[in-house]
C-alpha positions in Angstrom: 182.2 -140.9 138.7 184.5 -143.9 139.0 184.6 -146.1 135.9 183.0 -149.5 136.3 185.1 -152.2 134.6 183.0 -153.9 132.0 183.2 -157.5 130.8 182.9 -156.1 127.3 186.2 -154.1 127.8 188.2 -157.2 126.9 186.1 -157.8 123.8 186.7 -154.2 122.6 190.4 -154.5 123.2 190.5 -157.7 121.2 188.4 -156.4 118.3 190.6 -153.3 118.0 193.6 -155.6 117.7 191.9 -157.6 115.0 190.0 -155.0 112.9 190.4 -151.6 111.5 187.2 -150.4 113.1 184.7 -151.6 115.7 181.0 -150.8 115.8 179.7 -150.8 119.4 175.9 -151.0 119.5 173.4 -151.2 122.3 170.5 -149.5 124.0 170.8 -145.9 125.1 172.6 -145.3 128.4 174.2 -148.8 128.5 177.7 -147.2 128.6 178.9 -147.5 125.0 180.5 -144.1 124.8 182.0 -144.2 128.3 183.6 -147.6 127.7 184.8 -146.6 124.2 186.5 -143.4 125.5 188.9 -145.7 127.5 190.4 -146.7 124.2 190.0 -143.6 122.0 192.6 -140.9 121.5 190.1 -138.5 119.8 186.4 -138.2 119.4 183.5 -136.8 117.3 180.1 -136.6 119.0 177.2 -136.5 116.5 174.5 -135.4 118.9 171.9 -132.6 118.8 174.3 -130.0 120.3 175.5 -127.1 118.2 178.9 -128.8 117.8 177.2 -132.1 117.0 175.0 -130.6 114.3 178.1 -129.0 112.8 179.9 -132.3 112.8 176.9 -133.9 111.1 176.9 -131.3 108.3 180.6 -131.8 107.8 180.3 -135.5 107.8 177.6 -135.4 105.1 179.6 -133.0 103.0 183.1 -134.2 103.4 183.1 -137.4 105.5 186.8 -138.2 104.9 188.0 -134.9 106.3 186.2 -135.6 109.6 188.2 -138.8 110.0 191.6 -137.1 110.0 192.1 -137.3 113.8 194.4 -139.3 116.1 193.5 -143.0 116.2 191.6 -144.6 117.6 188.9 -142.0 116.7 185.6 -142.4 118.5 182.6 -141.5 116.4 179.6 -141.4 118.7 176.0 -141.9 117.3 177.5 -142.5 113.8 174.0 -143.3 112.3 173.2 -139.5 112.4 175.7 -139.2 109.5 175.3 -142.6 107.6 177.8 -141.5 104.9 180.6 -142.0 107.5 180.1 -145.8 107.3 181.6 -146.1 103.8 184.1 -143.3 104.5 185.4 -145.3 107.5 185.6 -148.5 105.4 187.6 -146.7 102.7 189.9 -145.1 105.3 190.6 -148.4 106.9 191.6 -149.8 103.5 193.8 -146.8 102.8 195.7 -146.9 106.1 196.0 -150.7 106.3 196.2 -150.6 110.1 194.1 -152.1 112.9 192.3 -150.2 115.7 191.6 -146.9 113.8 188.0 -146.2 114.6 185.3 -146.9 117.2 181.7 -146.2 116.1 179.0 -146.2 118.7 175.2 -146.1 118.2 172.0 -146.7 120.0 170.1 -147.3 116.8 170.6 -148.3 113.2 169.6 -146.3 110.1 166.0 -147.0 109.1 165.0 -144.6 106.4 165.5 -145.5 102.8 167.5 -142.3 102.4 169.9 -143.3 105.2 170.2 -146.9 103.8 171.0 -145.5 100.4 174.0 -143.7 101.9 175.6 -147.1 102.9 176.9 -149.1 99.9 179.1 -151.7 101.7 178.4 -154.0 104.6 181.8 -153.2 106.1 182.7 -156.9 106.3 186.4 -157.4 107.0 186.9 -153.8 108.0 184.3 -153.0 110.7 183.8 -155.6 113.5 180.5 -155.6 115.4 180.1 -155.7 119.2 176.8 -155.7 121.0 176.9 -154.1 124.5 174.4 -154.7 127.2 173.6 -153.0 130.5 175.5 -154.0 133.6 175.3 -157.6 134.7 174.9 -158.6 138.3 178.6 -159.4 138.4 179.6 -156.0 137.0 177.3 -154.1 139.3 178.6 -155.9 142.4 175.3 -157.7 143.2 176.9 -161.0 142.4 179.9 -162.2 144.4 181.1 -164.2 141.4 182.0 -167.4 143.3 180.6 -169.7 140.6 182.3 -169.4 137.2 180.6 -170.4 134.0 184.0 -170.7 132.2 185.2 -173.1 134.9 182.1 -175.2 134.5 182.6 -175.3 130.8 186.1 -176.7 131.4 184.9 -179.2 134.0 181.1 -179.7 134.3 181.4 -182.0 137.4 183.2 -179.8 139.9 182.3 -179.7 143.6 180.5 -176.4 144.5 179.3 -175.4 148.0 178.9 -171.6 148.3 176.6 -169.2 150.2 175.2 -165.8 149.4 173.8 -163.4 151.9 171.6 -161.7 149.2 167.9 -161.8 150.0 164.9 -162.0 147.8 164.3 -158.3 148.6 167.8 -157.6 147.4 167.1 -159.3 144.1 163.9 -157.3 143.6 165.8 -154.1 144.3 168.7 -155.0 141.9 166.2 -155.9 139.2 164.2 -152.6 139.6 167.4 -150.5 139.7 168.5 -151.9 136.4 172.0 -152.2 135.0 172.5 -148.6 134.1 176.1 -147.5 134.7 175.3 -143.9 135.3 173.2 -144.8 138.4 175.4 -147.7 139.7 176.7 -145.6 142.6 173.5 -143.8 143.4 171.3 -144.2 146.4 168.4 -146.7 145.9 165.8 -144.0 145.9 167.5 -142.1 143.0 168.5 -145.2 141.1 165.0 -146.5 141.0 163.9 -143.4 139.2 166.4 -143.8 136.3 164.4 -146.5 134.4 161.3 -144.3 134.5 163.3 -141.3 133.3 164.9 -143.3 130.5 161.6 -144.8 129.4 160.1 -141.4 129.1 163.1 -140.2 127.1 163.0 -143.2 124.8 159.3 -142.9 124.1 158.8 -139.2 124.1 162.0 -138.2 122.2 164.2 -140.9 120.6 161.4 -143.1 119.3 159.3 -140.2 118.1 162.2 -138.8 116.1 162.5 -142.1 114.2 158.8 -142.8 113.6 158.7 -140.4 110.6 161.3 -142.6 108.9 158.6 -145.4 108.9 155.9 -143.2 107.5 154.0 -143.2 110.8 152.5 -140.3 112.7 154.0 -139.5 116.0 152.0 -141.1 118.8 153.9 -141.6 122.1 150.7 -143.2 123.7 150.8 -146.1 121.1 154.5 -146.7 121.8 153.9 -146.7 125.6 151.0 -149.1 125.2 153.1 -151.4 123.1 156.0 -151.5 125.6 153.5 -152.1 128.4 152.1 -155.1 126.4 155.6 -156.3 125.8 156.4 -156.0 129.5 153.3 -158.0 130.4 154.4 -160.8 128.1 158.1 -160.7 129.0 159.9 -164.0 129.1 157.1 -165.6 127.1 156.8 -166.6 123.5 153.9 -164.2 122.9 153.1 -164.0 119.2 152.6 -160.7 117.4 148.9 -161.6 117.1 148.7 -162.0 120.8 150.4 -158.7 121.4 148.1 -157.1 118.8 145.0 -158.5 120.6 146.4 -157.2 123.9 146.8 -153.7 122.4 143.3 -153.7 120.9 141.5 -155.1 123.9 140.4 -151.7 125.4 140.2 -149.8 122.1 137.3 -149.1 119.7 139.4 -150.1 116.7 142.0 -153.0 116.4 145.6 -152.0 116.4 146.8 -151.9 112.8 148.9 -155.0 111.9 151.3 -153.1 109.6 151.8 -150.4 112.2 152.6 -153.0 114.8 155.2 -154.6 112.5 156.8 -151.2 112.0 156.9 -150.4 115.7 158.4 -153.7 116.5 161.1 -153.2 113.9 161.8 -149.7 115.3 162.1 -151.0 118.9 164.5 -153.7 117.7 166.7 -151.4 115.7 166.9 -149.1 118.7 168.0 -152.1 120.9 165.1 -151.5 123.2 163.7 -155.0 122.7 166.1 -157.9 122.8 164.3 -161.1 122.0 165.9 -164.5 122.6 166.2 -166.7 119.5 165.1 -170.3 119.6 167.6 -173.1 119.7 167.4 -175.9 117.2 169.5 -178.9 118.4 169.7 -182.3 116.9 167.2 -184.5 118.7 166.6 -188.3 118.6 162.8 -188.1 118.8 160.4 -186.7 116.2 159.2 -184.1 118.6 159.0 -180.7 116.9 161.2 -177.9 118.3 159.3 -174.7 118.4 160.8 -171.7 116.5 159.3 -168.7 118.2 161.3 -166.0 119.9 161.1 -165.3 123.6 160.2 -161.7 124.4 162.7 -159.6 126.4 163.6 -156.0 126.7 167.2 -154.8 126.8 167.0 -154.4 130.6 164.2 -155.7 132.8 164.0 -152.4 134.7 162.4 -150.9 131.5 159.6 -153.4 132.0 159.4 -152.5 135.6 159.0 -148.8 134.6 156.5 -149.6 131.9 154.3 -151.5 134.3 154.7 -149.0 137.1 156.2 -151.4 139.5 158.6 -151.2 142.5 160.6 -153.7 144.6 157.8 -153.7 147.2 155.2 -154.5 144.6 157.2 -157.3 143.2 157.6 -158.9 146.6 153.8 -159.0 146.8 153.3 -160.3 143.2 155.5 -163.3 142.8 154.1 -164.3 139.5 155.2 -161.1 137.8 158.4 -161.1 139.8 159.1 -164.6 138.4 158.8 -163.5 134.7 160.9 -160.4 135.3 163.5 -162.3 137.3 163.9 -164.7 134.4 164.5 -161.7 132.1 167.0 -160.4 134.6 169.0 -163.6 134.5 168.8 -163.8 130.7 170.4 -160.3 130.6 173.2 -161.6 132.8 173.7 -164.7 130.7 173.9 -162.6 127.5 176.7 -160.6 129.0 178.6 -163.7 130.3 178.2 -165.5 127.0 179.7 -162.7 125.1 183.1 -163.0 126.8 183.0 -166.8 126.4 182.6 -166.6 122.6 179.1 -167.9 123.0 175.5 -167.2 122.0 172.3 -167.5 124.1 169.1 -169.2 122.9 165.8 -170.5 124.3 164.5 -174.0 123.9 161.0 -175.2 123.8 159.4 -178.2 122.0 155.9 -179.2 121.2 155.7 -181.4 124.2 156.2 -178.4 126.5 159.7 -179.2 127.5 161.6 -176.0 128.0 165.0 -174.6 128.9 164.9 -170.9 129.6 168.4 -170.5 128.2 170.9 -172.5 126.2 174.5 -171.1 125.9 176.3 -172.5 122.9 180.0 -171.7 122.5 181.9 -171.3 119.3 183.6 -174.7 119.8 180.2 -176.3 120.1 180.2 -176.9 123.8 176.9 -176.0 125.3 175.0 -175.7 128.6 171.3 -175.5 129.6 169.7 -173.3 132.2 166.3 -173.0 133.9 165.4 -170.0 136.0 163.4 -170.5 139.2 163.0 -168.1 142.1 163.6 -170.3 145.1 160.7 -172.7 145.7 162.3 -176.2 146.1 159.5 -177.9 144.2 160.0 -175.5 141.2 163.7 -176.0 141.3 163.2 -179.8 141.2 160.8 -179.3 138.2 163.4 -177.2 136.4 166.1 -179.7 136.9 163.9 -182.5 135.8 163.0 -180.6 132.6 166.7 -180.1 131.8 167.4 -183.8 132.3 164.5 -184.7 130.0 165.8 -182.4 127.3 169.3 -183.9 127.7 167.8 -187.4 127.0 166.3 -186.2 123.7 169.6 -184.8 122.4 171.2 -186.9 119.6 174.8 -187.2 121.0 175.9 -188.9 117.7 175.5 -185.5 116.1 176.4 -183.1 118.9 178.1 -183.1 122.2 176.4 -183.7 125.5 175.9 -180.6 127.6 179.0 -179.4 129.5 176.6 -178.8 132.5 173.1 -178.0 133.4 172.0 -175.4 135.9 169.0 -174.0 137.7 169.6 -170.3 138.5 167.7 -169.0 141.5 167.2 -166.0 143.8 168.1 -168.2 146.8 171.2 -168.4 149.0 173.1 -171.7 148.3 175.0 -173.0 145.4 175.5 -176.8 145.1 175.5 -179.7 142.7 172.4 -181.7 143.2 172.3 -185.5 143.4 171.0 -185.6 139.8 174.1 -183.7 138.6 172.3 -180.4 137.9 173.8 -177.3 139.5 171.6 -175.0 141.6 173.2 -171.6 141.7 171.9 -168.2 143.0 172.3 -165.4 140.4 174.1 -163.5 143.2 177.0 -166.0 143.0 177.3 -166.3 139.2 180.2 -165.0 137.1 181.4 -165.5 133.5 
């Protein structure tokens, strides 16, 4: 299979130049190992194979000996041998050289026993990089004619571009997901991958970790939780709301402590990927809400959890709208990473909302609303962004570099009010 160039490749290259080791984390099947192999000269795979179990035993007994291989050494699923963390840190100190190790993992240690094996944070020796599934630009769905980096340089440039992608194309891309292993597959096959991955995550990966939390194995509970999460995707659903949703058709309420542990587990396995709230400096006394927005690592997991398809989404635009927002958020996360930025969500007590705020390291920032294609909804999204802009205290922070409504439509332009309207199929970092 031909390698798909990743936006994160440049990040990994840079981190290997700057740090002795790099930890690449992300949800299973997002491409961590494949991308890391581009830069590794040797590897140790700590999986459930006979060789992997042998490596794990050796890593637990003599971790330093396992590191004596040509650099950069790739250690895949490092969390299966937590003692390697401190061994890597010590070896980086001993060698005094950059780019020695790449650690990958689709989960972080949860058990007290595993945590007790790690005595140092790794700060200054092990850099962290979060990897996501393929963005629309990486998968080829987006033509990449509208560059976010260019807009951050000049937020008032003329844009007039056209995309031939249809709403049906957007539904198909969303349901296929950003899984590198299926990027070249026929639609019929690629649409099955999220279902297969969801079954693997629920039936195997999650169940193996549940014992670390002192819970009994129960795939049905995890499936119900992910279904509830998917129903509430792109919303600020509270834990109590999710708990009520889980308990609605049951004889006994879903245990609150169990829910907390499940949510922690899904987070540490990078299956959920909530969007943090943004707290800007505002002029008015309006209260900025501090609740996270619910998202999964790839919206196709929500599609599989709810038993949907492209055809069903086209007939259910309300559900499509929430999932499309999550699809765009996934793309913006990927794009923000190469721009040295972070992504947030804004909502205040007056109901004003920006689906995403991208804030760069140098304090430049931009706001985004996500609307499918209805002109009235696009107008509403642009108006909301302008209202939020008026609330920002520009004596304490910069004005936005630009504002944008991202759609599933066909045309990219700058509106008369200055807000950009851009299809996701034209967007690039």
